[in-house]
Every structure is written in C-alpha cells, then in structure tokens.
C-alpha positions as CSV (number, residue, x, y, z in Angstrom):
1,X,79.4,-30.9,-3.1
2,X,76.8,-32.6,-5.8
3,X,73.7,-33.7,-3.7
4,X,71.6,-34.2,-6.8
5,X,71.4,-38.0,-8.2
6,X,73.8,-39.8,-10.5
7,X,73.2,-38.7,-13.8
8,X,71.8,-34.7,-13.2
9,X,73.4,-31.5,-13.2
10,X,72.6,-28.2,-12.0
11,X,73.1,-26.3,-14.7
12,X,71.3,-22.4,-15.2
13,X,69.8,-24.7,-18.6
14,X,67.3,-26.3,-15.9
15,X,67.9,-29.4,-14.1
16,X,68.0,-32.1,-16.6
17,X,68.8,-35.6,-16.3
18,X,71.1,-37.1,-19.2
19,X,68.4,-39.3,-21.0
20,X,66.7,-42.4,-20.3
21,X,69.3,-44.5,-20.5
22,X,71.0,-43.1,-17.1
23,X,70.6,-45.5,-14.4
24,X,67.6,-44.7,-11.8
25,X,68.5,-42.1,-9.1
26,X,69.2,-43.7,-5.7
27,X,65.8,-42.0,-3.6
28,X,68.0,-42.4,-0.5
29,X,70.1,-39.3,-2.2
30,X,67.4,-36.9,-2.9
31,X,67.2,-33.5,-1.7
32,X,65.5,-33.2,2.0
33,X,62.2,-31.4,2.1
34,X,62.7,-27.9,3.7
35,X,59.4,-25.6,4.5
36,X,59.6,-21.9,4.1
37,X,59.3,-19.8,7.6
38,X,55.9,-19.5,8.9
39,X,54.5,-22.8,6.7
40,X,53.3,-25.7,8.6
41,X,55.0,-29.1,8.0
42,X,54.2,-30.8,5.2
43,X,52.9,-34.5,7.1
44,X,52.5,-37.6,4.7
45,X,49.2,-40.2,4.7
46,X,49.1,-43.7,6.8
47,X,51.4,-46.2,4.9
48,X,53.0,-43.1,2.6
49,X,56.7,-43.3,2.2
50,X,58.6,-41.0,-0.2
51,X,57.4,-41.6,-3.7
52,X,60.5,-40.3,-6.0
53,X,60.6,-42.9,-8.4
54,X,58.0,-44.9,-8.0
55,X,55.8,-43.2,-11.2
56,X,59.2,-43.3,-13.3
57,X,57.9,-43.4,-17.3
58,X,60.9,-43.8,-19.6
59,X,59.5,-42.6,-21.9
60,X,57.7,-39.3,-20.8
61,X,59.6,-36.1,-21.2
62,X,60.4,-34.5,-18.2
63,X,59.8,-31.2,-19.2
64,X,55.8,-32.1,-19.4
65,X,54.7,-30.4,-16.7
66,X,54.1,-33.7,-14.7
67,X,57.8,-34.0,-13.3
68,X,59.9,-36.8,-13.1
69,X,58.6,-38.6,-11.0
70,X,55.2,-36.8,-9.5
71,X,53.6,-38.7,-6.9
72,X,50.1,-39.7,-7.0
73,X,46.7,-37.5,-6.5
74,X,46.1,-37.3,-2.5
75,X,49.4,-38.8,-1.7
76,X,51.5,-35.9,-1.0
77,X,51.1,-32.2,-0.7
78,X,54.4,-30.5,-1.5
79,X,53.5,-27.4,-0.3
80,X,53.7,-26.0,-3.6
81,X,51.6,-23.2,-4.3
82,X,50.2,-22.9,-7.9
83,X,49.4,-19.2,-7.4
84,X,46.5,-18.9,-4.8
85,X,46.9,-17.6,-1.4
86,X,46.8,-19.8,1.4
87,X,43.0,-19.4,2.4
88,X,42.6,-17.4,-0.7
89,X,39.9,-20.2,-1.9
90,X,41.5,-20.9,-5.7
91,X,43.9,-20.3,-8.3
92,X,44.1,-18.2,-11.1
93,X,41.0,-19.6,-13.0
94,X,39.1,-19.7,-9.7
95,X,36.0,-17.6,-10.3
96,X,36.6,-14.3,-8.8
97,X,32.9,-13.8,-7.8
98,X,30.6,-11.1,-8.5
99,X,33.2,-8.7,-8.2
100,X,35.3,-7.9,-11.7
101,X,38.6,-8.7,-12.3
102,X,40.2,-5.6,-11.0
103,X,38.6,-6.0,-7.4
104,X,35.8,-3.4,-8.4
105,X,32.0,-4.5,-8.5
106,X,30.4,-5.3,-12.0
107,X,28.3,-2.5,-13.6
108,X,24.2,-3.0,-13.1
109,X,23.1,-2.8,-16.9
110,X,19.7,-3.0,-15.5
111,X,19.5,-0.4,-13.0
112,X,21.6,1.8,-15.2
113,X,18.8,1.3,-18.2
114,X,16.0,2.2,-15.7
115,X,17.3,5.1,-14.0
116,X,18.2,6.0,-17.6
117,X,14.8,6.0,-18.8
118,X,13.6,7.4,-15.7
119,X,15.8,10.6,-16.4
120,X,14.2,10.6,-20.0
121,X,10.8,10.3,-19.3
122,X,11.5,13.2,-16.7
123,X,13.3,15.5,-19.4
124,X,10.6,14.8,-22.3
125,X,7.5,15.1,-20.0
126,X,9.4,19.0,-18.8
127,X,9.8,19.9,-22.0
128,X,6.6,19.0,-23.2
129,X,4.9,20.9,-19.9
130,X,6.9,23.8,-20.5
131,X,6.3,24.2,-24.5
132,X,2.6,23.8,-23.4
133,X,2.5,26.5,-20.8
134,X,4.7,28.7,-23.3
135,X,2.5,28.0,-26.4
136,X,-1.1,28.8,-24.5
137,X,0.5,32.0,-23.4
138,X,0.6,33.2,-26.8
139,X,-2.7,32.3,-27.6
140,X,-4.5,35.4,-28.4
141,X,-8.3,34.9,-27.1
142,X,-9.6,38.3,-27.9
143,X,-12.9,37.8,-29.6
144,X,-15.9,37.0,-26.9
145,X,-19.1,34.7,-28.1
146,X,-20.6,35.3,-24.6
147,X,-22.3,38.3,-26.3
148,X,-23.9,36.5,-29.8
149,X,-27.5,36.1,-28.8
150,X,-30.4,33.4,-29.6
151,X,-27.9,30.9,-30.3
152,X,-29.3,27.0,-31.5
153,X,-28.6,24.3,-29.6
154,X,-25.1,22.2,-29.8
155,X,-24.8,19.5,-31.7
156,X,-22.5,16.2,-31.6
157,X,-19.2,16.8,-32.3
158,X,-17.2,20.6,-32.5
159,X,-17.9,23.2,-35.5
160,X,-15.3,25.7,-35.6
161,X,-15.6,29.3,-37.2
162,X,-11.9,29.7,-39.4
163,X,-11.8,33.2,-40.9
164,X,-8.9,34.3,-43.4
165,X,-9.0,38.0,-42.8
166,X,-7.2,40.4,-44.9
167,X,-5.8,42.6,-41.6
168,X,-2.5,44.1,-42.2
169,X,-1.9,43.8,-38.6
170,X,2.2,44.1,-37.8
171,X,2.8,44.2,-41.3
172,X,5.4,47.8,-42.8
173,X,4.7,49.1,-45.9
174,X,7.2,47.2,-47.4
175,X,5.9,43.8,-46.2
176,X,2.3,44.9,-47.2
177,X,4.2,45.9,-50.8
178,X,5.6,42.3,-50.9
179,X,2.6,40.6,-50.6
180,X,0.2,43.1,-52.9
181,X,-2.1,43.2,-49.5
182,X,-2.2,47.4,-50.6
183,X,-3.3,49.9,-47.8
184,X,-4.8,49.6,-44.0
185,X,-7.8,48.6,-43.6
186,X,-10.3,49.4,-41.4
187,X,-11.3,46.7,-39.2
188,X,-10.0,44.3,-42.4
189,X,-12.3,42.2,-44.2
190,X,-12.5,38.1,-44.4
191,X,-11.0,36.9,-47.8
192,X,-12.0,33.2,-46.4
193,X,-14.9,31.7,-44.4
194,X,-14.7,28.2,-43.6
195,X,-16.8,25.4,-41.0
196,X,-14.8,22.8,-39.9
197,X,-16.7,20.1,-38.1
198,X,-14.8,17.6,-36.1
199,X,-16.3,14.5,-34.8
200,X,-16.7,10.7,-35.0
201,X,-17.8,9.9,-38.3
202,X,-14.9,11.9,-39.4
203,X,-13.8,16.0,-40.6
204,X,-15.6,17.7,-43.0
205,X,-14.7,21.8,-44.2
206,X,-17.6,23.8,-45.6
207,X,-16.0,26.8,-47.1
208,X,-18.9,29.9,-47.3
209,X,-18.0,32.4,-50.2
210,X,-17.5,35.4,-49.3
211,X,-20.1,36.8,-51.4
212,X,-22.6,34.5,-49.9
213,X,-26.1,36.4,-49.6
214,X,-27.4,36.2,-46.0
215,X,-29.7,38.1,-43.4
216,X,-28.2,40.1,-40.7
217,X,-29.9,39.7,-37.6
218,X,-30.5,41.6,-34.6
219,X,-27.2,41.6,-32.7
220,X,-25.1,43.3,-29.8
221,X,-22.5,45.2,-30.4
222,X,-19.3,44.0,-29.9
223,X,-17.4,47.1,-28.9
224,X,-20.9,49.3,-28.0
225,X,-23.1,47.0,-26.4
226,X,-25.7,48.8,-27.6
227,X,-28.5,46.1,-28.9
228,X,-29.4,46.0,-33.2
229,X,-32.9,45.2,-33.9
230,X,-33.2,43.1,-37.3
231,X,-34.1,44.9,-40.3
232,X,-34.1,42.2,-42.6
233,X,-31.5,43.6,-44.4
234,X,-29.5,41.0,-47.0
235,X,-25.9,41.6,-47.7
236,X,-23.0,39.7,-48.4
237,X,-21.6,37.6,-46.0
238,X,-18.2,38.9,-45.3
239,X,-20.0,42.6,-45.2
240,X,-21.4,41.2,-41.5
241,X,-17.6,41.0,-40.4
242,X,-16.6,44.5,-41.2
243,X,-19.0,45.7,-40.0
244,X,-18.8,44.4,-36.6
245,X,-16.3,42.0,-35.9
246,X,-16.1,38.4,-35.1
247,X,-19.4,38.1,-32.9
248,X,-21.2,39.4,-35.8
249,X,-19.9,37.2,-38.3
250,X,-20.7,34.7,-35.8
251,X,-24.2,35.6,-35.3
252,X,-25.1,35.7,-38.9
253,X,-23.4,32.1,-39.7
254,X,-25.7,30.7,-37.0
255,X,-29.2,32.5,-37.6
256,X,-28.1,31.7,-41.4
257,X,-27.8,27.5,-41.1
258,X,-29.0,26.9,-38.1
259,X,-25.4,25.2,-36.8
260,X,-23.8,26.2,-33.7
261,X,-20.2,27.7,-34.0
262,X,-18.3,26.3,-30.9
263,X,-14.7,28.1,-31.8
264,X,-13.8,31.2,-33.7
265,X,-10.3,31.5,-35.0
266,X,-9.0,34.0,-37.1
267,X,-5.3,35.1,-39.3
268,X,-4.2,37.7,-41.0
269,X,-2.2,37.9,-43.9
270,X,1.5,38.7,-42.1
271,X,0.6,35.5,-39.9
272,X,-0.5,33.3,-42.8
273,X,2.7,33.8,-44.8
274,X,5.4,33.2,-42.0
275,X,3.6,30.3,-40.9
276,X,4.6,29.2,-44.5
277,X,7.9,30.4,-44.5
278,X,8.7,28.8,-40.9
279,X,8.1,25.2,-42.3
280,X,9.8,25.7,-44.9
281,X,7.2,26.2,-47.8
282,X,4.2,24.0,-49.0
283,X,4.3,21.7,-51.7
284,X,0.7,22.0,-54.2
285,X,0.1,20.7,-57.3
286,X,-1.3,23.8,-59.3
287,X,-3.6,22.7,-62.2
288,X,-3.6,25.3,-64.6
289,X,-1.6,28.2,-65.1
290,X,-2.4,31.1,-62.9
291,X,-1.8,35.2,-64.0
292,X,-3.2,37.8,-61.4
293,X,-1.8,41.3,-61.3
294,X,-4.1,42.0,-58.3
295,X,-3.3,39.0,-55.8
296,X,0.4,39.1,-57.6
297,X,0.1,35.3,-58.3
298,X,2.5,33.8,-61.0
299,X,2.1,30.3,-61.5
300,X,3.1,27.9,-64.0
301,X,1.0,24.4,-64.0
302,X,2.5,21.8,-61.8
303,X,4.2,21.1,-58.7
304,X,6.4,23.7,-56.5
305,X,6.9,24.7,-53.5
306,X,5.2,28.2,-52.3
307,X,6.9,30.1,-50.1
308,X,4.6,32.6,-47.5
309,X,4.5,35.2,-50.3
310,X,3.5,32.9,-53.4
311,X,1.5,31.3,-50.8
312,X,-1.0,34.7,-49.9
313,X,-0.7,35.1,-53.9
314,X,-2.2,31.5,-54.6
315,X,-5.1,31.7,-52.0
316,X,-6.2,34.9,-52.5
317,X,-6.4,34.2,-56.6
318,X,-10.1,35.3,-58.0
319,X,-10.2,37.1,-60.8
320,X,-8.1,35.0,-62.6
321,X,-10.3,31.9,-62.2
322,X,-13.2,31.0,-64.4
323,X,-15.0,29.8,-61.1
324,X,-14.2,33.1,-59.8
325,X,-14.9,32.7,-55.9
326,X,-16.2,29.3,-55.9
327,X,-13.2,28.3,-57.3
328,X,-11.1,30.3,-54.7
329,X,-12.4,28.8,-51.8
330,X,-10.9,25.1,-53.5
331,X,-7.7,26.0,-53.6
332,X,-8.0,27.5,-50.2
333,X,-9.3,24.3,-48.5
334,X,-6.3,22.4,-50.5
335,X,-3.9,24.8,-49.6
336,X,-4.6,25.0,-45.9
337,X,-4.9,20.8,-45.8
338,X,-1.6,20.8,-47.6
339,X,-0.4,23.2,-44.7
340,X,-1.5,21.4,-42.0
341,X,0.0,18.1,-43.5
342,X,3.4,19.8,-43.8
343,X,3.6,21.4,-40.7
344,X,2.7,18.2,-38.8
345,X,5.7,16.2,-40.4
346,X,8.8,14.9,-38.1
347,X,10.7,17.2,-39.7
348,X,9.0,19.4,-38.1
349,X,7.3,18.4,-34.8
350,X,10.3,17.1,-34.0
351,X,13.2,19.7,-35.1
352,X,13.0,22.4,-32.5
353,X,14.0,25.1,-34.7
354,X,11.1,24.6,-37.3
355,X,8.8,23.7,-34.3
356,X,9.0,26.8,-32.0
357,X,9.0,28.8,-35.4
358,X,6.6,27.8,-36.9
359,X,3.5,28.0,-33.1
360,X,5.4,31.3,-32.8
361,X,4.5,32.7,-36.0
362,X,0.4,31.1,-36.3
363,X,-0.1,31.6,-32.1
364,X,1.3,35.5,-32.9
365,X,-1.1,36.3,-34.9
366,X,-4.3,33.6,-34.5
367,X,-7.0,34.9,-33.0
368,X,-9.2,32.9,-31.0
369,X,-12.4,33.4,-28.8
370,X,-12.4,32.8,-24.8
371,X,-13.1,30.0,-24.4
372,X,-10.8,28.2,-27.0
373,X,-7.9,25.7,-25.4
374,X,-4.5,24.6,-26.6
375,X,-6.1,20.9,-27.2
376,X,-8.7,23.0,-29.6
377,X,-6.1,24.2,-31.8
378,X,-4.8,21.0,-31.6
379,X,-7.6,19.3,-32.6
380,X,-8.3,21.8,-35.3
381,X,-5.2,21.5,-37.0
382,X,-5.6,17.9,-36.8
383,X,-8.6,17.5,-38.1
384,X,-7.4,20.4,-41.3
385,X,-4.6,17.8,-41.9
386,X,-7.5,14.5,-42.0
387,X,-8.8,16.5,-45.1
388,X,-5.8,16.4,-46.3
389,X,-4.9,12.8,-46.0
390,X,-8.5,12.1,-47.4
391,X,-9.8,10.8,-44.0
392,X,-12.3,13.8,-44.8
393,X,-14.3,16.2,-46.6
394,X,-14.5,19.0,-48.0
395,X,-16.8,21.2,-49.7
396,X,-18.6,24.8,-51.0
397,X,-22.1,25.5,-49.3
398,X,-24.4,24.4,-51.8
399,X,-25.4,26.9,-54.6
400,X,-28.8,27.3,-56.3
401,X,-28.2,30.2,-58.1
402,X,-27.7,34.0,-57.5
403,X,-29.9,36.1,-55.5
404,X,-31.1,39.4,-56.2
405,X,-28.3,42.0,-56.4
406,X,-26.0,39.4,-57.9
407,X,-24.4,37.7,-54.8
408,X,-24.6,33.6,-54.6
409,X,-27.7,31.9,-53.1
410,X,-27.5,29.1,-50.7
411,X,-29.5,25.6,-51.9
412,X,-31.9,25.7,-48.7
413,X,-32.8,22.2,-49.0
414,X,-29.2,21.0,-49.6
415,X,-28.2,23.2,-46.9
416,X,-30.6,22.3,-43.8
417,X,-29.4,18.3,-44.7
418,X,-25.9,19.4,-44.3
419,X,-26.8,21.2,-41.0
420,X,-28.8,17.9,-39.5
421,X,-25.5,15.9,-40.5
422,X,-23.6,17.8,-38.9
423,X,-25.2,18.2,-35.6
424,X,-26.0,14.7,-35.6
425,X,-22.5,14.0,-36.2
426,X,-23.1,11.7,-39.1
427,X,-20.8,10.7,-42.6
428,X,-21.7,13.8,-45.0
429,X,-23.4,12.9,-48.1
430,X,-24.4,16.0,-49.0
431,X,-22.6,17.4,-52.1
432,X,-22.2,21.2,-54.0
433,X,-22.1,20.9,-57.5
434,X,-20.4,24.2,-57.6
C-alpha cells in the first residue's frame, strides 16, 4: 500500500513530486516519525504541531536542500544528524582544536627550531674546540727566548720577529732539486727577516735586509748555555742566525734597535711551498719579466697564480732584480700578505678539505717560541692580511748607505724614530727611500 501523499511516488530516482500543479498533500497521510533504537524521542515545543506543508512554496525546487516543507528554525527537531555524533560538539566543519585533521598533535615549529638551533650551536662549539686543540698540539714551540739577556722594556702592542729560513728539514733530494734549494745546510740561514708590529693603530711590517750591518752583542749559547761576551764585531744580520740560531738573532735585533721582540716565528723552504699548494696557489701581479737560474724563477710580467715551487722561487730571487736584496724583501712582503689574504678567504676557511691541509702544512713546519699561543699565531696571521688589504704599512728598514765591508747601513735617526712610534703604538710616519 502506498502511504505517500497523492502525487508522490516511491521510485528509485528519488521521491519526487509531479510538479507544482499537483494538489497540496494531505498532512494526515504523512508517514509517521519513527526513532532509532537508543535515540531519545523527539518532542514538539509548546503550541507546535505538525508543520508539513506550512512552508510550502510553489516556486521552490524540492531538491534545493531546504526540503518540500521544512519546519521553521527552532520549531522542530527531526532527529536528523548532519554527520556529527551526538554530544560530539560539532559537525564536519567544526574546529578540531589543537589536534590535526587525523587526531595527531600539530607540530610545534617553535620548539623544533629552538632545539635545532641548540644542536647546531653545540656541534659548532664541539668542532671549534676540537680544531683548536688539534692545531695547538701541532704547534712547534721550540725556541726558548728566556735565555735572551739584557732585553729592552716592552712597549704598547705586540712585536713578532718572522723569519724565513733556507732550512731543508723534511725535504728529500728530489724536493731540493725541484725547489732549487741546493744541498742540505748546517743549521740553516735566513733568507728573510721581518718585524711585524700589531697594535691599535694598524699593523706595520718592517723588513730587515739580510745584508744589514749589525753589532753582535754578548749572548748566552742556546745549546751550550755558555756566556759569550761582546767583542764589538760587526757582521751581516743573517750570519747571527747561522752562528747560534733564533735566540742570538732575537738578541741582535733587540740590541741594535732597542725594540723588544715578544714572539718569534720561523718557516722553512719546504713548509712555505706546502702552504701555498694547500691554498690552491696565490695570485700575484709581477711588475716585470724575471729569470733567475739560481732560484729557478722564470716569470712573465702580469697577473698569474703561483704554485708552491713558483712562489718559493719568486721570494728567493734577488740577482735578477735591480735593487737586489732590497727589492727581494719588498717582494717577500707582498707575497706573504697575499698568501695571508688567500688563506683567509671563505673558500679556504669554510672548506674543511682546504682548511685542515693548510693549517696542517703551516703548523707542521712553523717553529715558534715557547710562550706563543695559537691566539698569537692567529693575530700574526690576520695582521699580515691587514697589510695586504691596505689597512697596514709595509716598508724596509731605512738605509743610509753602505757600511765598511759592503754591508747595508741603517739610517740611525730614522730607525730610532720608527722604534719610538712602534713602542708607543703610534701611526708610523717614517718612510724608507730604498
């Protein structure tokens, strides 16, 4: 028996009316409302009866979501649920609170960022501390400056004596042939001697030509411990290094200049070439063609990148230069500053594959005094970089002419003024004509 109102069918295509022209359904023949088991019976409000047909609009499409005769809002609860569970607190579009769509907690990005940052800081600190102790363990603290006697008073800033020796230590016969260094030497000699002053008014690098005439003072033997009195004899400054090594060289520089040397650093031929190769070479702008059979130098004028062998030949060349040793010291200053600048580039510092070989090559062959810390080494390095970038000054010790025997005579007046400016950490105004 069909219990639907007249004009309605129970077809599979939906319960549709026959159009707006059909008679209005009889509300007494509407299907009675039933409730599912366990669902509380629905009640009508006071004064509310059946509302079927009361909201009928002939112009409304019964499929528009409102229904054929929808009860007015708040008048009747049909028991229909739009997807929410009773007591669930919301339907399909309701806010699910702090949980995600699938019920899992939303990620706390602020907390993740904080712990990620903490982890990064810990890793960087661990790497830095490990690198420091590794580098510090490789530093060769072999020079004892405590045996140097009659030392002048120290001034402001820090003074380093930087020495490039012709030591063949650690070099094979093949290395010596490749680098044009000749045979082994007894104790070595110095090819370059520089004073590097580091202070608040910029860095100053002063080269002491190896042929400089100096007076040999009294000193204590570095190995014998024997005291050697002064004999008022004069010699080339590099000869004092060959006579008794770094302590006598420091004693001689202090005696002849009145400037206290705070730290000593020395590197040999082999170590110098290794450092240059480790940083991938150093670019230099060579002002003239250079050919020197003794050093192995063979360069054309212009910009070029020098590897370890070429760099060593460049800083050793003097016979092919017009100013001989004075021009060589200028080339040495330029190259050391350029090397420091190249080693400080992000491509070297931030690349472990370059940083560690560079540090290893330098520290393995760098001899320093016993009181020199890794911080002092870094300060010396950055000061040389400042000289390269124009924030410092480089010069030769002022020369007045030739001393008896053909050695170079320092300009005493200019030298004393220069030392006063360095001791007082003042901006250096002294110039050198050669």
